[in-house]
C-alpha positions, 0 to 999 in steps of 0.5 A: 895299754890303758890308753887305748879306748876302752872299746879296743882293750878286749882285743888288745888284752887277748893279743897280748895274752897270745903274743906272750905264748911266743915272744919269738914269733911277736911283732909289735907294732904302734897302734890298736888293732886295725892300724895300719901297722898291724895289717903291716905286720901281718903282711910281712910275716902272715903267721906272725904274732902281732902285738899292739902298743900305744906309742913307737917308744913302746913297741920298740921297748917290747923288743928290749925286754923280750916280749916280742922278737921284732917291731915293725915301724913306720919311717917314711910315706910317698905323700907325707914324708918322714914320720916324726920323731923316727929319726931320734928313736931309731938310734935311741933304741939301741935295735937294729934294722933287720929288714924292710917292708912297703906297703900301699896305704888306703884310708877310710872315711867312716861315722857311726852313720852312713848319713852322717854329716862329717864335720871332723875327721879324727886320725893319726897326723901322717893319715891326715897329711895324706888326705888333706886336700880331701878334706879341705874340699869338703871343710872337713876339720882334721883333729890328730889322734894317737893312731888311726885305728884307735880313732875309729874306737874313739869315734865308735865310743863317742856319741857325736854324729858329725864325727868320723874317723880316717883309718883303714877298711878293716877298723870299721868292721872291728869297731862297728863304724859304716864306711862313708868314703874309700881311697880317700887319700891325695894320690893312688901311689900312697906308700908307706915304709916299714923297717923291722927292728930286732935285738941283734943285728942279721946279716943277710946271705944273697939268694942269687943273681936275681936277688934284691940288693942290699941297704945299709942305713946309718946316722952320722954328724959331721965336724963342725968345719966349712964343707964337712957334709961335702967332704964326708959325701965324697967317699960314696961317689968316687966309690960309686955308691949310690945313697938313697936318702939323705935327711938332716935333723938337729938333737940336744938343742944345739945347732952347732952341729947337724945329724943325717940319716942316710940310706945307702945301696949296698952292705957291709963286706963291700969293699966299695961300701966299706971304704966310702964309710971309713971316709965317712968316719974321717970327716964326721964326729959320730957315725952309728950303723942302724942295720944292713938289710935286704931291700923291700924293692929295688931302688935302681 
């Protein structure tokens, strides 16, 4: 916690103490108070106790240690794609995805003075990527920082009049900065998908015919043979299971076999899904389920 800027620490300490009184209601998030993940936690569960954590690992550890009942983690963005390292962190955590939440992301350029001649903008790399056209058009140099709200806190405690931060408008209120420009993201469809992780898997029950479908997330490693991925995907096609995401990544310094992260529509217990996963196992060295949960928004 001491890695937060000093002007954020008092609020972090207060929120940590409050969360300790009711761990089951606590949702851990990465970032300082006022970060997008803080807003996502409050939007997903307005009565929760949000717990700020410096890193994604800290947020996941809070759940594993029983400090928080769950953690909310950004996994992908409509403008900037996959959040870095998340494919490694989720399976390593041993936690289960129990829900997802989509949140419209709005970025604000903020500084110590409304009349500042901005030369640099500090924020999380995801936020900088979502505003890259805006920054480039104004010759503002992007500077990476741990998270959006912590960047705002850091700028607020510095004496550089040409430094700005990119963060949610709430961060300007919290840390006493002046908004320079609102909604500076490059597209108005800027949306981030968050997943909620908990120690125990939860099989959601249907709320009726109008309820959103289920999603299942898993990772797998194909065998190092010709057409391995093609064969692994065959079971989903023949069983009519819709795959909404498939991304490859390498792990452990090996380039001999690829791992894949996948989302499919449907849940365990659905005969079509069960058959497709059974066939997937046959063509893979490893298949690891990360969770079945209700869709936060319909895919089809």
